[in-house]
NUMAR-229065 format. One record per residue: residue in one letter; x, y, z of N, C-alpha, C, O in turn. Coordinates in nm, 2 decimals. Example, Ala and Ser with C-alpha at 12.3 -4.5 7.8 and 13.67 -1.06 7.14 Angstrom:
  r     n_X     n_Y     n_Z    ca_X    ca_Y    ca_Z     c_X     c_Y     c_Z     o_X     o_Y     o_Z
  A    1.32   -0.57    0.78    1.23   -0.45    0.78    1.32   -0.33    0.78    1.42   -0.33    0.85
  S    1.28   -0.22    0.71    1.37   -0.11    0.71    1.29    0.00    0.79    1.34    0.11    0.80
***
This chain:
  r     n_X     n_Y     n_Z    ca_X    ca_Y    ca_Z     c_X     c_Y     c_Z     o_X     o_Y     o_Z
  X   -4.71    8.13    2.66   -4.80    8.27    2.53   -4.80    8.20    2.45   -4.73    8.11    2.41
  X   -4.91    8.26    2.41   -5.00    8.20    2.24   -4.93    8.31    2.14   -4.93    8.43    2.16
  X   -4.88    8.26    2.04   -4.78    8.32    1.92   -4.88    8.36    1.82   -4.98    8.28    1.83
  X   -4.91    8.43    1.75   -4.99    8.47    1.68   -4.96    8.42    1.49   -4.89    8.49    1.42
  X   -5.03    8.33    1.45   -4.97    8.27    1.32   -4.97    8.36    1.20   -5.03    8.47    1.20
  X   -4.91    8.32    1.09   -4.88    8.46    1.01   -4.97    8.39    0.89   -4.99    8.27    0.89
  X   -5.01    8.48    0.80   -5.11    8.45    0.71   -5.08    8.39    0.60   -5.17    8.36    0.52
  X   -4.94    8.37    0.58   -4.88    8.28    0.47   -4.87    8.13    0.55   -4.91    8.03    0.49
  X   -4.82    8.12    0.69   -4.85    8.01    0.77   -4.99    7.96    0.77   -5.03    7.84    0.76
  X   -5.05    8.06    0.79   -5.22    7.99    0.80   -5.25    7.94    0.66   -5.33    7.84    0.67
  X   -5.21    7.97    0.51   -5.27    7.94    0.40   -5.20    7.81    0.38   -5.24    7.71    0.33
  X   -5.08    7.84    0.44   -5.00    7.73    0.38   -5.08    7.55    0.45   -5.09    7.44    0.41
  X   -5.13    7.60    0.58   -5.18    7.49    0.69   -5.30    7.45    0.60   -5.33    7.33    0.58
  X   -5.37    7.56    0.55   -5.51    7.53    0.52   -5.52    7.46    0.37   -5.62    7.40    0.32
  X   -5.36    7.47    0.31   -5.36    7.39    0.16   -5.36    7.22    0.19   -5.41    7.12    0.15
  X   -5.29    7.24    0.28   -5.25    7.08    0.34   -5.37    7.01    0.38   -5.40    6.90    0.34
  X   -5.45    7.10    0.50   -5.59    7.01    0.52   -5.65    6.99    0.40   -5.70    6.88    0.38
  X   -5.66    7.08    0.29   -5.76    7.08    0.15   -5.71    6.97    0.12   -5.80    6.90    0.11
  X   -5.61    6.92    0.11   -5.52    6.85    0.03   -5.53    6.68    0.11   -5.55    6.58    0.04
  X   -5.52    6.68    0.22   -5.57    6.56    0.29   -5.71    6.55    0.30   -5.75    6.46    0.38
  X   -5.83    6.63    0.24   -5.92    6.60    0.19   -5.95    6.57    0.07   -6.07    6.59    0.03
  X   -5.88    6.53   -0.01   -5.90    6.50   -0.15   -5.96    6.61   -0.24   -6.02    6.57   -0.34
  X   -5.95    6.74   -0.23   -5.99    6.83   -0.28   -5.90    6.88   -0.40   -5.78    6.92   -0.38
  X   -5.95    6.88   -0.52   -5.91    6.92   -0.67   -5.79    7.01   -0.64   -5.80    7.08   -0.54
  X   -5.68    7.01   -0.72   -5.63    7.14   -0.70   -5.68    7.27   -0.78   -5.64    7.36   -0.72
  X   -5.74    7.29   -0.87   -5.81    7.40   -0.90   -5.92    7.46   -0.81   -5.92    7.58   -0.81
  X   -6.02    7.37   -0.72   -6.09    7.41   -0.62   -6.02    7.47   -0.47   -6.07    7.54   -0.38
  X   -5.88    7.41   -0.50   -5.80    7.46   -0.36   -5.73    7.64   -0.44   -5.74    7.75   -0.39
  X   -5.70    7.59   -0.52   -5.64    7.81   -0.59   -5.74    7.86   -0.59   -5.73    7.98   -0.57
  X   -5.89    7.82   -0.61   -6.02    7.94   -0.61   -6.02    7.99   -0.42   -6.02    8.11   -0.37
  X   -6.02    7.86   -0.36   -6.06    7.90   -0.22   -5.93    7.98   -0.16   -5.94    8.09   -0.10
  X   -5.83    7.92   -0.19   -5.70    8.05   -0.15   -5.74    8.18   -0.22   -5.74    8.28   -0.15
  X   -5.76    8.17   -0.34   -5.76    8.34   -0.39   -5.92    8.41   -0.31   -5.95    8.53   -0.32
  X   -5.98    8.35   -0.26   -6.11    8.40   -0.21   -6.05    8.45   -0.06   -6.10    8.55   -0.01
  X   -5.96    8.36    0.01   -5.88    8.39    0.16   -5.83    8.51    0.13   -5.86    8.62    0.19
  X   -5.74    8.51    0.02   -5.65    8.64    0.02   -5.72    8.78   -0.03   -5.68    8.89   -0.01
  X   -5.85    8.74   -0.09   -5.91    8.85   -0.12   -6.00    8.90    0.00   -6.00    9.02    0.02
  X   -6.08    8.82    0.08   -6.12    8.88    0.18   -6.06    8.94    0.28   -6.11    9.03    0.35
  X   -5.89    8.89    0.30   -5.79    8.92    0.39   -5.77    9.06    0.34   -5.76    9.15    0.42
  X   -5.74    9.09    0.22   -5.73    9.22    0.16   -5.82    9.35    0.21   -5.79    9.46    0.25
  X   -5.95    9.27    0.18   -6.05    9.36    0.20   -6.10    9.41    0.36   -6.15    9.51    0.39
  X   -6.07    9.31    0.42   -6.08    9.34    0.57   -6.00    9.34    0.64   -6.04    9.35    0.76
  X   -5.89    9.33    0.61   -5.76    9.41    0.72   -5.71    9.33    0.80   -5.60    9.35    0.84
  X   -5.80    9.22    0.84   -5.78    9.15    0.94   -5.66    9.01    0.91   -5.62    8.99    0.79
  X   -5.64    8.94    1.01   -5.52    8.81    0.96   -5.61    8.67    0.92   -5.74    8.68    0.93
  X   -5.56    8.59    0.88   -5.66    8.44    0.82   -5.69    8.38    0.96   -5.79    8.31    0.97
  X   -5.63    8.40    1.06   -5.66    8.34    1.20   -5.77    8.42    1.25   -5.87    8.37    1.29
  X   -5.76    8.55    1.25   -5.90    8.64    1.30   -6.04    8.61    1.20   -6.15    8.61    1.25
  X   -6.02    8.60    1.10   -6.12    8.60    1.00   -6.17    8.46    0.98   -6.29    8.46    0.96
  X   -6.10    8.35    0.98   -6.15    8.24    0.94   -6.13    8.12    1.07   -6.17    8.00    1.07
  X   -6.06    8.18    1.16   -6.02    8.08    1.28   -5.93    8.01    1.23   -5.86    8.04    1.13
  X   -5.92    7.84    1.33   -5.82    7.72    1.28   -5.84    7.72    1.13   -5.95    7.75    1.07
  X   -5.70    7.68    1.07   -5.72    7.66    0.92   -5.78    7.48    0.91   -5.84    7.44    0.81
  X   -5.76    7.40    1.00   -5.84    7.23    1.01   -5.99    7.27    1.02   -6.07    7.20    0.94
  X   -6.03    7.36    1.10   -6.17    7.38    1.11   -6.23    7.48    1.02   -6.35    7.47    1.04
  X   -6.19    7.58    0.93   -6.25    7.62    0.82   -6.21    7.54    0.71   -6.28    7.58    0.62
  X   -6.14    7.42    0.65   -6.13    7.35    0.56   -6.22    7.25    0.56   -6.29    7.21    0.46
  X   -6.24    7.21    0.71   -6.35    7.11    0.73   -6.49    7.17    0.70   -6.58    7.11    0.65
  X   -6.49    7.28    0.72   -6.66    7.34    0.70   -6.66    7.39    0.55   -6.76    7.45    0.53
  X   -6.59    7.39    0.45   -6.61    7.40    0.28   -6.67    7.24    0.22   -6.65    7.12    0.24
  X   -6.75    7.32    0.15   -6.80    7.20    0.05   -6.75    7.22   -0.10   -6.82    7.28   -0.18
  X   -6.63    7.17   -0.13   -6.55    7.15   -0.22   -6.51    7.01   -0.33   -6.47    6.90   -0.28
  X   -6.52    7.01   -0.44   -6.52    6.91   -0.51   -6.41    6.81   -0.50   -6.30    6.85   -0.54
  X   -6.41    6.71   -0.47   -6.28    6.63   -0.43   -6.25    6.51   -0.54   -6.35    6.49   -0.61
  X   -6.14    6.45   -0.56   -6.09    6.36   -0.61   -6.15    6.22   -0.59   -6.18    6.19   -0.48
  X   -6.17    6.13   -0.69   -6.18    6.01   -0.68   -6.09    5.93   -0.59   -5.97    5.94   -0.61
  X   -6.10    5.88   -0.52   -6.06    5.79   -0.37   -5.99    5.68   -0.42   -5.87    5.67   -0.39
  X   -6.04    5.58   -0.50   -5.98    5.51   -0.53   -5.87    5.53   -0.65   -5.75    5.48   -0.64
  X   -5.89    5.60   -0.74   -5.79    5.64   -0.85   -5.70    5.71   -0.78   -5.59    5.68   -0.81
  X   -5.71    5.80   -0.70   -5.59    5.86   -0.60   -5.50    5.74   -0.53   -5.38    5.73   -0.54
  X   -5.57    5.68   -0.48   -5.50    5.55   -0.41   -5.40    5.46   -0.50   -5.29    5.42   -0.47
  X   -5.46    5.44   -0.62   -5.38    5.39   -0.74   -5.27    5.45   -0.76   -5.17    5.38   -0.76
  X   -5.26    5.58   -0.78   -5.18    5.62   -0.80   -5.08    5.68   -0.71   -4.96    5.71   -0.73
  X   -5.14    5.71   -0.61   -5.02    5.77   -0.50   -4.97    5.66   -0.40   -4.87    5.66   -0.33
  X   -5.08    5.55   -0.41   -5.01    5.44   -0.28   -4.97    5.30   -0.41   -4.86    5.26   -0.45
  X   -5.07    5.27   -0.45   -5.06    5.13   -0.49   -4.92    5.14   -0.58   -4.81    5.08   -0.55
  X   -4.94    5.20   -0.68   -4.81    5.17   -0.79   -4.68    5.21   -0.68   -4.59    5.13   -0.67
  X   -4.67    5.32   -0.60   -4.52    5.33   -0.54   -4.51    5.23   -0.47   -4.39    5.19   -0.48
  X   -4.59    5.14   -0.38   -4.61    5.04   -0.30   -4.51    4.91   -0.37   -4.41    4.86   -0.32
  X   -4.58    4.89   -0.50   -4.59    4.76   -0.57   -4.39    4.77   -0.62   -4.31    4.67   -0.63
  X   -4.35    4.94   -0.66   -4.23    4.98   -0.72   -4.12    4.94   -0.59   -4.02    4.88   -0.61
  X   -4.16    4.97   -0.47   -4.10    4.94   -0.35   -4.06    4.80   -0.31   -3.95    4.76   -0.29
  X   -4.16    4.74   -0.31   -4.13    4.59   -0.32   -4.06    4.53   -0.44   -3.97    4.45   -0.41
  X   -4.09    4.57   -0.57   -4.00    4.51   -0.66   -3.85    4.57   -0.65   -3.75    4.51   -0.69
  X   -3.84    4.69   -0.61   -3.69    4.72   -0.58   -3.59    4.66   -0.45   -3.46    4.67   -0.43
  X   -3.71    4.61   -0.38   -3.61    4.55   -0.26   -3.58    4.42   -0.32   -3.47    4.37   -0.32
  X   -3.68    4.34   -0.37   -3.65    4.22   -0.40   -3.53    4.25   -0.54   -3.44    4.17   -0.55
  X   -3.53    4.34   -0.60   -3.43    4.36   -0.74   -3.30    4.33   -0.64   -3.23    4.22   -0.65
  X   -3.27    4.43   -0.55   -3.16    4.45   -0.44   -3.11    4.32   -0.38   -3.00    4.29   -0.36
  X   -3.23    4.23   -0.35   -3.15    4.09   -0.29   -3.13    4.01   -0.39   -3.04    3.92   -0.37
  X   -3.19    4.03   -0.49   -3.12    3.95   -0.62   -3.01    3.99   -0.68   -2.94    3.91   -0.74
  X   -2.99    4.11   -0.67   -2.85    4.14   -0.73   -2.75    4.07   -0.63   -2.69    3.97   -0.67
  X   -2.72    4.11   -0.52   -2.66    4.07   -0.40   -2.62    3.92   -0.42   -2.50    3.89   -0.41
  X   -2.72    3.80   -0.44   -2.78    3.71   -0.44   -2.68    3.64   -0.61   -2.59    3.55   -0.60
  X   -2.70    3.69   -0.70   -2.63    3.69   -0.84   -2.50    3.69   -0.85   -2.44    3.60   -0.92
  X   -2.42    3.79   -0.76   -2.30    3.77   -0.74   -2.24    3.71   -0.62   -2.12    3.74   -0.60
  X   -2.29    3.64   -0.56   -2.26    3.57   -0.44   -2.26    3.43   -0.50   -2.16    3.39   -0.57
  X   -2.40    3.33   -0.47   -2.41    3.19   -0.50   -2.52    3.17   -0.60   -2.57    3.06   -0.62
  X   -2.56    3.30   -0.68   -2.67    3.25   -0.73   -2.82    3.24   -0.72   -2.89    3.24   -0.82
  X   -2.85    3.23   -0.60   -2.96    3.17   -0.51   -3.00    3.30   -0.42   -2.92    3.33   -0.34
  X   -3.10    3.37   -0.41   -3.19    3.44   -0.33   -3.25    3.36   -0.20   -3.37    3.31   -0.22
  X   -3.19    3.34   -0.08   -3.21    3.27    0.03   -3.26    3.41    0.13   -3.21    3.51    0.15
  X   -3.41    3.35    0.19   -3.48    3.44    0.30   -3.52    3.38    0.38   -3.58    3.28    0.35
  X   -3.50    3.41    0.53   -3.56    3.35    0.62   -3.68    3.47    0.68   -3.71    3.59    0.64
  X   -3.72    3.38    0.77   -3.87    3.42    0.80   -3.89    3.56    0.88   -3.99    3.62    0.87
  X   -3.77    3.60    0.97   -3.74    3.72    1.03   -3.70    3.85    0.91   -3.74    3.96    0.93
  X   -3.63    3.79    0.80   -3.56    3.88    0.71   -3.71    3.92    0.62   -3.71    4.03    0.56
  X   -3.83    3.82    0.61   -3.92    3.87    0.53   -4.01    3.95    0.62   -4.09    4.03    0.57
  X   -4.00    3.95    0.75   -4.13    4.01    0.83   -4.04    4.14    0.82   -4.10    4.25    0.82
  X   -3.92    4.14    0.81   -3.85    4.27    0.81   -3.84    4.35    0.71   -3.87    4.47    0.71
  X   -3.81    4.28    0.62   -3.86    4.37    0.47   -4.01    4.40    0.44   -4.05    4.47    0.35
  X   -4.09    4.33    0.52   -4.24    4.37    0.48   -4.27    4.50    0.55   -4.36    4.57    0.50
  X   -4.19    4.55    0.65   -4.23    4.65    0.72   -4.23    4.80    0.63   -4.33    4.86    0.63
  X   -4.13    4.85    0.57   -4.14    4.93    0.49   -4.25    4.92    0.39   -4.34    5.01    0.39
  X   -4.26    4.84    0.33   -4.40    4.79    0.21   -4.52    4.83    0.29   -4.59    4.92    0.23
  X   -4.56    4.79    0.42   -4.67    4.85    0.51   -4.64    4.97    0.55   -4.75    5.01    0.57
  X   -4.56    5.06    0.58   -4.57    5.15    0.62   -4.63    5.26    0.49   -4.71    5.35    0.49
  X   -4.54    5.20    0.37   -4.61    5.30    0.26   -4.75    5.24    0.23   -4.84    5.33    0.23
  X   -4.79    5.13    0.21   -4.94    5.10    0.21   -5.04    5.17    0.30   -5.15    5.18    0.27
  X   -4.98    5.21    0.40   -5.09    5.27    0.50   -5.15    5.39    0.46   -5.27    5.42    0.49
  X   -5.07    5.47    0.37   -5.09    5.57    0.29   -5.22    5.59    0.26   -5.28    5.70    0.27
  X   -5.28    5.47    0.22   -5.41    5.43    0.15   -5.53    5.50    0.23   -5.63    5.57    0.20
  X   -5.47    5.45    0.38   -5.56    5.51    0.49   -5.58    5.68    0.52   -5.47    5.75    0.53
  X   -5.72    5.75    0.52   -5.69    5.89    0.56   -5.60    5.93    0.66   -5.50    6.01    0.65
  X   -5.63    5.85    0.77   -5.57    5.91    0.93   -5.42    5.89    0.90   -5.37    5.99    0.95
  X   -5.34    5.82    0.85   -5.19    5.81    0.87   -5.11    5.92    0.76   -5.00    5.95    0.78
  X   -5.19    5.97    0.66   -5.10    6.07    0.60   -5.15    6.21    0.66   -5.08    6.31    0.65
  X   -5.24    6.21    0.73   -5.28    6.30    0.82   -5.20    6.34    0.93   -5.16    6.45    0.96
  X   -5.18    6.21    0.99   -5.07    6.19    1.12   -4.92    6.24    1.04   -4.87    6.34    1.09
  X   -4.88    6.18    0.96   -4.79    6.21    0.89   -4.71    6.38    0.88   -4.61    6.42    0.93
  X   -4.82    6.45    0.77   -4.78    6.56    0.80   -4.81    6.66    0.91   -4.78    6.78    0.91
  X   -4.90    6.60    1.02   -4.95    6.68    1.12   -4.84    6.68    1.24   -4.80    6.78    1.30
  X   -4.80    6.59    1.26   -4.67    6.54    1.36   -4.54    6.59    1.30   -4.49    6.50    1.23
  X   -4.48    6.68    1.32   -4.34    6.69    1.25   -4.23    6.57    1.30   -4.14    6.54    1.23
  X   -4.26    6.51    1.42   -4.15    6.44    1.44   -4.19    6.28    1.40   -4.13    6.19    1.45
  X   -4.29    6.26    1.33   -4.31    6.14    1.25   -4.24    6.07    1.14   -4.20    5.96    1.13
  X   -4.23    6.18    1.06   -4.13    6.15    0.91   -3.99    6.12    0.96   -3.93    6.01    0.92
  X   -3.94    6.19    1.04   -3.82    6.14    1.09   -3.82    6.00    1.15   -3.73    5.92    1.13
  X   -3.92    5.98    1.22   -3.92    5.83    1.30   -3.93    5.75    1.17   -3.85    5.65    1.16
  X   -4.01    5.77    1.09   -4.08    5.65    1.02   -3.91    5.62    0.90   -3.88    5.51    0.88
  X   -3.84    5.72    0.84   -3.72    5.72    0.83   -3.62    5.63    0.90   -3.52    5.58    0.84
  X   -3.66    5.62    1.03   -3.56    5.58    1.12   -3.56    5.42    1.12   -3.46    5.34    1.12
  X   -3.69    5.39    1.14   -3.76    5.25    1.13   -3.73    5.21    0.99   -3.67    5.10    0.98
  X   -3.77    5.27    0.90   -3.70    5.25    0.74   -3.53    5.17    0.75   -3.47    5.07    0.71
  X   -3.51    5.26    0.81   -3.34    5.23    0.79   -3.30    5.11    0.90   -3.21    5.03    0.87
  X   -3.34    5.12    0.99   -3.32    4.98    1.08   -3.38    4.90    1.05   -3.32    4.80    1.07
  X   -3.49    4.86    1.00   -3.53    4.74    0.98   -3.43    4.68    0.86   -3.37    4.58    0.89
  X   -3.42    4.75    0.74   -3.35    4.75    0.65   -3.19    4.67    0.68   -3.15    4.57    0.62
  X   -3.14    4.73    0.74   -3.01    4.66    0.80   -3.03    4.58    0.90   -2.93    4.51    0.93
  X   -3.13    4.56    0.96   -3.12    4.42    1.04   -3.17    4.30    0.97   -3.16    4.18    1.01
  X   -3.26    4.35    0.84   -3.28    4.21    0.74   -3.18    4.17    0.72   -3.16    4.04    0.74
  X   -3.06    4.25    0.68   -2.97    4.19    0.59   -2.87    4.11    0.70   -2.80    4.02    0.67
  X   -2.89    4.16    0.84   -2.82    4.08    0.93   -2.90    3.91    0.97   -2.84    3.82    1.03
  X   -3.01    3.91    0.92   -3.12    3.80    0.93   -3.08    3.72    0.82   -3.10    3.60    0.85
  X   -3.03    3.75    0.69   -3.01    3.68    0.57   -2.94    3.52    0.60   -2.83    3.50    0.65
  X   -3.00    3.44    0.56   -2.96    3.27    0.59   -2.83    3.27    0.54   -2.80    3.35    0.45
  X   -2.72    3.18    0.59   -2.58    3.17    0.56   -2.58    3.07    0.44   -2.47    3.05    0.37
  X   -2.69    3.00    0.42   -2.69    2.83    0.35   -2.84    2.84    0.30   -2.92    2.92    0.34
  X   -2.85    2.72    0.18   -3.00    2.70    0.15   -3.07    2.61    0.28   -3.20    2.60    0.27
  X   -3.03    2.56    0.36   -3.07    2.48    0.47   -3.11    2.56    0.56   -3.19    2.50    0.64
  X   -3.08    2.68    0.59   -3.10    2.77    0.68   -3.24    2.82    0.63   -3.33    2.82    0.70
  X   -3.25    2.86    0.50   -3.33    2.95    0.40   -3.47    2.91    0.45   -3.50    2.79    0.47
  X   -3.57    3.00    0.47   -3.72    2.95    0.44   -3.76    2.97    0.32   -3.84    2.88    0.28
  X   -3.73    3.10    0.23   -3.70    3.06    0.08   -3.64    3.07    0.03   -3.56    3.16    0.04
  X   -3.64    2.96   -0.09   -3.49    2.97   -0.18   -3.52    2.99   -0.31   -3.58    2.90   -0.37
  X   -3.48    3.11   -0.38   -3.50    3.14   -0.54   -3.42    3.15   -0.61   -3.32    3.19   -0.55
  X   -3.40    3.12   -0.75   -3.29    3.13   -0.83   -3.28    3.29   -0.84   -3.38    3.37   -0.86
  X   -3.14    3.33   -0.83   -3.14    3.47   -0.85   -3.20    3.57   -0.98   -3.26    3.68   -0.97
  X   -3.14    3.48   -1.09   -3.16    3.57   -1.23   -3.28    3.58   -1.28   -3.30    3.67   -1.37
  X   -3.39    3.50   -1.26   -3.54    3.51   -1.34   -3.55    3.62   -1.21   -3.56    3.73   -1.26
  X   -3.56    3.63   -1.08   -3.59    3.72   -0.98   -3.53    3.87   -1.06   -3.59    3.97   -1.10
  X   -3.41    3.86   -1.05   -3.31    3.97   -1.15   -3.38    4.06   -1.26   -3.40    4.18   -1.27
  X   -3.40    3.94   -1.35   -3.46    4.00   -1.50   -3.62    4.05   -1.44   -3.66    4.16   -1.46
  X   -3.68    3.95   -1.38   -3.82    3.97   -1.40   -3.84    4.11   -1.33   -3.90    4.21   -1.39
  X   -3.79    4.13   -1.17   -3.81    4.27   -1.11   -3.75    4.37   -1.20   -3.81    4.48   -1.21
  X   -3.65    4.37   -1.25   -3.58    4.45   -1.37   -3.69    4.49   -1.47   -3.71    4.61   -1.48
  X   -3.74    4.44   -1.52   -3.87    4.40   -1.63   -4.00    4.51   -1.53   -4.05    4.62   -1.57
  X   -4.03    4.44   -1.42   -4.16    4.52   -1.35   -4.12    4.65   -1.34   -4.20    4.73   -1.39
  X   -3.98    4.71   -1.29   -3.95    4.85   -1.27   -3.97    4.94   -1.38   -4.00    5.06   -1.37
  X   -3.93    4.86   -1.51   -3.93    4.94   -1.61   -4.07    4.92   -1.65   -4.09    5.02   -1.73
  X   -4.14    4.87   -1.64   -4.28    4.86   -1.69   -4.31    4.99   -1.61   -4.34    5.09   -1.68
  X   -4.32    4.99   -1.48   -4.39    5.06   -1.40   -4.36    5.22   -1.44   -4.44    5.31   -1.44
  X   -4.25    5.22   -1.46   -4.21    5.38   -1.49   -4.26    5.42   -1.66   -4.26    5.54   -1.70
  X   -4.28    5.33   -1.71   -4.31    5.37   -1.85   -4.50    5.39   -1.83   -4.57    5.47   -1.90
  X   -4.55    5.31   -1.72   -4.68    5.37   -1.69   -4.70    5.49   -1.64   -4.80    5.56   -1.67
  X   -4.60    5.52   -1.54   -4.62    5.65   -1.49   -4.56    5.76   -1.58   -4.58    5.88   -1.56
  X   -4.49    5.73   -1.68   -4.45    5.85   -1.77   -4.55    5.90   -1.87   -4.56    6.02   -1.91
  X   -4.63    5.77   -1.92   -4.76    5.77   -2.01   -4.88    5.86   -1.94   -4.95    5.94   -2.00
  X   -4.90    5.82   -1.79   -4.98    5.88   -1.72   -4.95    6.02   -1.72   -5.04    6.10   -1.75
  X   -4.81    6.04   -1.70   -4.76    6.21   -1.67   -4.82    6.29   -1.77   -4.88    6.39   -1.76
  X   -4.76    6.20   -1.94   -4.77    6.29   -2.05   -4.90    6.35   -2.08   -4.93    6.46   -2.11
  X   -4.98    6.21   -2.05   -5.11    6.24   -2.09   -5.25    6.35   -1.96   -5.37    6.39   -1.99
  X   -5.19    6.36   -1.88   -5.24    6.46   -1.78   -5.24    6.60   -1.79   -5.13    6.64   -1.84
  X   -5.32    6.70   -1.77   -5.32    6.80   -1.81   -5.32    6.89   -1.70   -5.39    6.98   -1.71
  X   -5.25    6.87   -1.61   -5.23    6.91   -1.46   -5.36    6.96   -1.39   -5.39    7.07   -1.34
  X   -5.44    6.84   -1.42   -5.60    6.87   -1.33   -5.60    6.92   -1.19   -5.66    7.01   -1.13
  X   -5.50    6.83   -1.17   -5.45    6.89   -0.99   -5.36    6.99   -0.94   -5.34    7.01   -0.82
  X   -5.29    7.06   -1.04   -5.18    7.16   -0.98   -5.25    7.25   -0.92   -5.36    7.26   -0.97
  X   -5.24    7.32   -0.84   -5.30    7.44   -0.76   -5.25    7.57   -0.82   -5.14    7.62   -0.79
  X   -5.33    7.62   -0.89   -5.30    7.73   -0.94   -5.41    7.87   -0.93   -5.51    7.88   -0.99
  X   -5.36    7.95   -0.85   -5.47    8.07   -0.77   -5.52    8.15   -0.91   -5.43    8.19   -0.98
  X   -5.64    8.18   -0.95   -5.73    8.25   -1.08   -5.61    8.37   -1.12   -5.58    8.39   -1.24
  X   -5.55    8.44   -1.01   -5.51    8.55   -1.03   -5.36    8.52   -1.13   -5.31    8.59   -1.22
  X   -5.32    8.41   -1.09   -5.19    8.36   -1.15   -5.22    8.27   -1.27   -5.11    8.24   -1.31
  X   -5.25    8.26   -1.29   -5.30    8.14   -1.40   -5.22    8.20   -1.52   -5.16    8.11   -1.57
  X   -5.21    8.33   -1.58   -5.17    8.36   -1.70   -4.99    8.34   -1.67   -4.91    8.27   -1.73
  X   -4.96    8.41   -1.56   -4.81    8.39   -1.51   -4.81    8.22   -1.53   -4.72    8.20   -1.61
  X   -4.85    8.13   -1.49   -4.82    7.98   -1.49   -4.81    7.91   -1.62   -4.76    7.80   -1.61
  X   -4.85    7.95   -1.73   -4.88    7.92   -1.82   -4.71    7.81   -1.88   -4.72    7.72   -1.97
  X   -4.64    7.83   -1.84   -4.53    7.78   -1.88   -4.48    7.67   -1.79   -4.39    7.60   -1.84
  X   -4.52    7.67   -1.67   -4.52    7.59   -1.56   -4.54    7.43   -1.59   -4.47    7.34   -1.55
  X   -4.66    7.41   -1.66   -4.68    7.25   -1.69   -4.55    7.17   -1.72   -4.52    7.07   -1.66
  X   -4.51    7.21   -1.82   -4.40    7.18   -1.85   -4.29    7.11   -1.80   -4.25    7.00   -1.82
  X   -4.23    7.24   -1.70   -4.12    7.21   -1.62   -4.19    7.09   -1.53   -4.12    6.99   -1.50
  X   -4.29    7.09   -1.50   -4.38    7.03   -1.37   -4.34    6.88   -1.44   -4.27    6.79   -1.40
  X   -4.42    6.88   -1.56   -4.42    6.75   -1.63   -4.25    6.68   -1.62   -4.26    6.57   -1.56
  X   -4.17    6.70   -1.65   -4.03    6.69   -1.67   -3.99    6.64   -1.52   -3.92    6.54   -1.52
  X   -4.02    6.71   -1.41   -4.00    6.66   -1.30   -4.06    6.57   -1.24   -3.99    6.50   -1.16
  X   -4.18    6.54   -1.27   -4.25    6.38   -1.26   -4.20    6.29   -1.32   -4.18    6.19   -1.26
  X   -4.17    6.32   -1.49   -4.11    6.18   -1.54   -3.99    6.16   -1.50   -3.94    6.05   -1.53
  X   -3.92    6.24   -1.43   -3.81    6.20   -1.39   -3.79    6.12   -1.22   -3.70    6.06   -1.16
  X   -3.91    6.16   -1.19   -3.95    6.10   -1.03   -4.02    5.95   -1.06   -4.03    5.86   -0.98
  X   -4.06    5.94   -1.15   -4.11    5.79   -1.23   -4.00    5.70   -1.24   -4.01    5.58   -1.20
  X   -3.90    5.75   -1.29   -3.77    5.69   -1.31   -3.66    5.66   -1.21   -3.55    5.62   -1.22
  X   -3.74    5.69   -1.11   -3.62    5.68   -0.95   -3.57    5.56   -0.94   -3.45    5.53   -0.94
  X   -3.69    5.46   -0.93   -3.66    5.33   -0.90   -3.56    5.27   -0.99   -3.46    5.22   -0.93
  X   -3.58    5.27   -1.12   -3.49    5.18   -1.22   -3.35    5.27   -1.22   -3.24    5.21   -1.25
  X   -3.35    5.40   -1.19   -3.22    5.46   -1.19   -3.10    5.43   -1.07   -2.98    5.45   -1.07
  X   -3.20    5.37   -0.96   -3.16    5.36   -0.82   -3.11    5.22   -0.84   -3.00    5.18   -0.81
  X   -3.21    5.16   -0.91   -3.16    5.00   -0.94   -3.03    4.98   -1.00   -2.98    4.87   -1.00
  X   -2.98    5.08   -1.06   -2.88    5.06   -1.19   -2.77    5.07   -1.05   -2.68    4.99   -1.01
  X   -2.80    5.18   -1.00   -2.69    5.22   -0.89   -2.63    5.10   -0.83   -2.51    5.05   -0.84
  X   -2.73    5.06   -0.76   -2.74    4.93   -0.68   -2.67    4.84   -0.75   -2.58    4.80   -0.69
  X   -2.69    4.79   -0.88   -2.65    4.69   -0.95   -2.50    4.68   -0.97   -2.43    4.59   -0.96
  X   -2.47    4.86   -1.01   -2.33    4.85   -1.05   -2.24    4.85   -0.89   -2.13    4.81   -0.87
  X   -2.29    4.89   -0.82   -2.20    4.88   -0.65   -2.18    4.73   -0.62   -2.07    4.69   -0.58
  X   -2.29    4.67   -0.64   -2.28    4.51   -0.58   -2.16    4.46   -0.68   -2.07    4.40   -0.64
  X   -2.17    4.49   -0.82   -2.12    4.43   -0.93   -1.94    4.46   -0.90   -1.85    4.37   -0.90
  X   -1.92    4.59   -0.87   -1.81    4.65   -0.83   -1.74    4.57   -0.71   -1.63    4.52   -0.72
  X   -1.80    4.57   -0.59   -1.79    4.51   -0.45   -1.76    4.31   -0.50   -1.70    4.22   -0.44
  X   -1.80    4.31   -0.58   -1.78    4.15   -0.62   -1.65    4.13   -0.70   -1.59    4.03   -0.70
  X   -1.63    4.24   -0.75   -1.51    4.23   -0.86   -1.37    4.25   -0.72   -1.27    4.17   -0.74
  X   -1.36    4.30   -0.64   -1.29    4.35   -0.51   -1.27    4.22   -0.42   -1.19    4.20   -0.33
  X   -1.34    4.14   -0.46   -1.35    3.99   -0.36   -1.20    3.90   -0.40   -1.17    3.86   -0.51
  X   -1.14    3.88   -0.31   -1.02    3.80   -0.29   -1.06    3.68   -0.38   -0.98    3.58   -0.39
***
């Protein structure tokens, strides 16, 4: 039996489809406002008036954001941050153990999986599949968790068993510095932005006047997530080292 989609659900799907096509926030707001206006005038449901949200979004000729700039901001910087954080976590554990970061080939391959899964967001088909297939995000989280756990199991027991050997202190200091620099870059970019990509419908513009500040604060907090988590990881590893006999 076919179920009828509500207008709100249709508009949510429509918004996602436009986002996946890199349509700018103001253009999405205008498109949503036009949809709401036509529905109010016609009395039809969104599905009756426009058909499937995906097909209708594809039929519109709307301004899009620069693909390269968006890839750098939404994919490259997070991937660099994720990789740096993983190295920092390894260096933290090694610093309180034997002062050396020991990496085996299987461990390196396993640690590369979360980075590759994140890097794939640069390809249009991947984020579309993640958003449209509701079972896929939980599967990806499980894969990341399992690979991280398995990587710990494949850690070499001694330098002679390792494929790569690094001194922990330079890696610890270097990765901490990179995490701080990435957070500063993200914060500066957030403070300089004018919310050009925020979705605000024309009729809501006056009511949304105070939202950018709160949104900026949230984005700034997100920019500092990796350094904050790194501090927690370092403190936990330090605490565990003190409990060792």
